[in-house]
N, CA, C and O atoms as a DFTB+ gen file, in Angstrom:
236 C
 N C O
     1  1       0.843      -1.180       0.000
     2  2       0.000       0.000       0.000
     3  2       0.888       1.243       0.000
     4  3       1.807       1.351       0.812
     5  1       0.621       2.161      -0.888
     6  2       1.390       3.395      -0.955
     7  2       0.752       4.436      -0.049
     8  3      -0.468       4.595      -0.021
     9  1       1.587       5.131       0.680
    10  2       1.086       6.139       1.611
    11  2       1.684       7.499       1.282
    12  3       2.143       8.213       2.174
    13  1       1.678       7.859      -0.010
    14  2       2.216       9.155      -0.408
    15  2       1.549      10.252       0.418
    16  3       2.241      11.080       1.010
    17  1       0.274      10.269       0.466
    18  2      -0.460      11.036       1.463
    19  2      -1.903      10.615       1.390
    20  3      -2.698      11.151       0.617
    21  1      -2.214       9.660       2.199
    22  2      -3.552       9.106       2.299
    23  2      -4.158       9.708       3.562
    24  3      -3.791       9.313       4.669
    25  1      -5.081      10.658       3.414
    26  2      -5.598      11.387       4.569
    27  2      -6.143      10.493       5.676
    28  3      -5.767      10.690       6.831
    29  1      -7.010       9.518       5.389
    30  2      -7.498       8.683       6.499
    31  2      -6.357       7.935       7.192
    32  3      -6.370       7.772       8.412
    33  1      -5.381       7.485       6.418
    34  2      -4.253       6.752       6.985
    35  2      -3.469       7.651       7.930
    36  3      -3.182       7.261       9.062
    37  1      -3.125       8.840       7.482
    38  2      -2.378       9.766       8.321
    39  2      -3.217      10.247       9.502
    40  3      -2.726      10.330      10.628
    41  1      -4.462      10.556       9.242
    42  2      -5.350      11.032      10.300
    43  2      -5.516       9.981      11.392
    44  3      -5.604      10.325      12.571
    45  1      -5.559       8.729      11.022
    46  2      -5.661       7.648      12.007
    47  2      -4.458       7.642      12.930
    48  3      -4.603       7.471      14.140
    49  1      -3.277       7.825      12.373
    50  2      -2.063       7.863      13.196
    51  2      -2.099       9.053      14.139
    52  3      -1.754       8.928      15.314
    53  1      -2.513      10.199      13.636
    54  2      -2.577      11.400      14.460
    55  2      -3.625      11.251      15.562
    56  3      -3.371      11.582      16.720
    57  1      -4.815      10.746      15.187
    58  2      -5.890      10.568      16.169
    59  2      -5.488       9.616      17.289
    60  3      -5.809       9.852      18.454
    61  1      -4.799       8.559      16.945
    62  2      -4.423       7.581      17.968
    63  2      -3.432       8.181      18.960
    64  3      -3.361       7.734      20.105
    65  1      -2.674       9.178      18.542
    66  2      -1.742       9.844      19.447
    67  2      -2.429      10.914      20.293
    68  3      -1.902      11.317      21.330
    69  1      -3.605      11.377      19.854
    70  2      -4.290      12.482      20.527
    71  2      -5.453      12.065      21.408
    72  3      -6.013      12.902      22.117
    73  1      -5.828      10.808      21.384
    74  2      -7.030      10.382      22.091
    75  2      -6.847       8.999      22.702
    76  3      -5.911       8.274      22.364
    77  1      -7.733       8.653      23.585
    78  2      -7.719       7.326      24.190
    79  2      -8.637       6.354      23.456
    80  3      -8.777       5.200      23.861
    81  1      -9.257       6.815      22.385
    82  2     -10.134       5.957      21.590
    83  2      -9.307       4.821      21.001
    84  3      -8.188       5.038      20.537
    85  1      -9.851       3.627      21.019
    86  2      -9.136       2.456      20.528
    87  2      -9.012       2.414      19.014
    88  3      -9.713       3.121      18.290
    89  1      -8.105       1.570      18.560
    90  2      -7.853       1.468      17.122
    91  2      -9.076       0.969      16.361
    92  3      -9.297       1.360      15.215
    93  1      -9.858       0.119      16.983
    94  2     -11.056      -0.389      16.306
    95  2     -12.037       0.748      16.010
    96  3     -12.601       0.821      14.918
    97  1     -12.233       1.625      16.985
    98  2     -13.161       2.752      16.811
    99  2     -12.627       3.750      15.783
   100  3     -13.395       4.266      14.970
   101  1     -11.330       4.024      15.809
   102  2     -10.732       4.941      14.831
   103  2     -10.911       4.382      13.419
   104  3     -11.300       5.112      12.507
   105  1     -10.632       3.102      13.239
   106  2     -10.798       2.469      11.931
   107  2     -12.245       2.563      11.470
   108  3     -12.512       2.783      10.289
   109  1     -13.166       2.400      12.392
   110  2     -14.595       2.491      12.062
   111  2     -14.969       3.916      11.652
   112  3     -15.658       4.110      10.650
   113  1     -14.521       4.911      12.416
   114  2     -14.862       6.306      12.123
   115  2     -14.305       6.765      10.781
   116  3     -14.935       7.564      10.088
   117  1     -13.124       6.264      10.411
   118  2     -12.479       6.696       9.179
   119  2     -12.711       5.736       8.011
   120  3     -12.133       5.896       6.936
   121  1     -13.567       4.737       8.239
   122  2     -13.894       3.749       7.207
   123  2     -12.629       3.103       6.630
   124  3     -12.442       3.040       5.415
   125  1     -11.771       2.628       7.533
   126  2     -10.490       2.051       7.127
   127  2     -10.506       0.524       7.101
   128  3      -9.485      -0.093       6.799
   129  1     -11.621      -0.081       7.404
   130  2     -11.654      -1.535       7.447
   131  2     -11.160      -2.048       8.788
   132  3     -11.603      -1.579       9.837
   133  1     -10.262      -2.990       8.761
   134  2      -9.769      -3.636       9.973
   135  2      -8.892      -2.700      10.798
   136  3      -8.204      -1.836      10.254
   137  1      -8.925      -2.881      12.115
   138  2      -8.151      -2.015      13.018
   139  2      -6.649      -2.131      12.817
   140  3      -5.902      -1.248      13.238
   141  1      -6.197      -3.193      12.187
   142  2      -4.759      -3.333      11.935
   143  2      -4.259      -2.248      10.986
   144  3      -3.064      -1.950      10.968
   145  1      -5.154      -1.651      10.196
   146  2      -4.757      -0.540       9.323
   147  2      -4.364       0.690      10.136
   148  3      -3.503       1.462       9.714
   149  1      -4.986       0.876      11.293
   150  2      -4.608       1.982      12.174
   151  2      -3.225       1.706      12.754
   152  3      -2.395       2.613      12.830
   153  1      -2.972       0.484      13.157
   154  2      -1.652       0.124      13.671
   155  2      -0.584       0.321      12.596
   156  3       0.517       0.783      12.893
   157  1      -0.900      -0.023      11.366
   158  2       0.045       0.177      10.261
   159  2       0.308       1.662      10.050
   160  3       1.435       2.058       9.752
   161  1      -0.723       2.483      10.203
   162  2      -0.565       3.935      10.060
   163  2       0.358       4.479      11.139
   164  3       1.223       5.309      10.859
   165  1       0.181       4.021      12.362
   166  2       1.043       4.461      13.463
   167  2       2.493       4.072      13.196
   168  3       3.406       4.857      13.451
   169  1       2.702       2.873      12.688
   170  2       4.054       2.407      12.377
   171  2       4.660       3.253      11.255
   172  3       5.834       3.617      11.319
   173  1       3.863       3.566      10.228
   174  2       4.338       4.374       9.113
   175  2       4.817       5.744       9.594
   176  3       5.868       6.224       9.170
   177  1       4.039       6.373      10.483
   178  2       4.422       7.690      11.000
   179  2       5.692       7.587      11.830
   180  3       6.563       8.454      11.762
   181  1       5.790       6.532      12.605
   182  2       6.949       6.333      13.478
   183  2       8.228       6.027      12.712
   184  3       9.307       6.477      13.098
   185  1       8.117       5.265      11.632
   186  2       9.300       4.692      11.001
   187  2       9.702       5.281       9.654
   188  3      10.716       4.870       9.091
   189  1       8.944       6.222       9.124
   190  2       9.324       6.802       7.833
   191  2       9.554       8.300       7.965
   192  3       8.932       8.974       8.785
   193  1      10.452       8.796       7.146
   194  2      10.718      10.242       7.146
   195  2       9.473      11.015       6.751
   196  3       9.135      12.028       7.364
   197  1       8.792      10.527       5.718
   198  2       7.603      11.231       5.238
   199  2       6.513      11.271       6.309
   200  3       5.869      12.302       6.504
   201  1       6.309      10.162       6.994
   202  2       5.297      10.117       8.044
   203  2       5.604      11.065       9.182
   204  3       4.728      11.804       9.632
   205  1       6.844      11.052       9.652
   206  2       7.198      11.933      10.759
   207  2       7.180      13.395      10.329
   208  3       6.894      14.275      11.140
   209  1       7.483      13.660       9.059
   210  2       7.423      15.030       8.532
   211  2       6.005      15.588       8.621
   212  3       5.799      16.715       9.071
   213  1       5.031      14.787       8.187
   214  2       3.632      15.233       8.235
   215  2       3.163      15.408       9.669
   216  3       2.400      16.328       9.962
   217  1       3.606      14.546      10.557
   218  2       3.212      14.658      11.951
   219  2       3.782      15.925      12.576
   220  3       3.095      16.593      13.349
   221  1       5.015      16.263      12.257
   222  2       5.626      17.499      12.776
   223  2       4.893      18.731      12.284
   224  3       4.803      19.726      13.003
   225  1       4.362      18.681      11.054
   226  2       3.626      19.830      10.533
   227  2       2.383      20.116      11.368
   228  3       1.975      21.269      11.504
   229  1       1.788      19.077      11.920
   230  2       0.591      19.277      12.746
   231  2       0.912      19.715      14.160
   232  3       0.082      20.343      14.818
   233  1       2.088      19.399      14.631
   234  2       2.451      19.686      16.025
   235  2       2.643      21.146      16.298
   236  3       2.951      21.528      17.428
């Protein structure tokens, strides 16, 4: 899956850092399918330059 800039994918990573809502609920709210997609989004932000760059822009 390419994450050049997938808004729900990035938003899921940001939301999970800003709230206590679980990954299942975030995936449901953003229509992302399985909750593992939220976990993948969090990993992408943590482990890629592009992901951390977008996260810093919001901070």
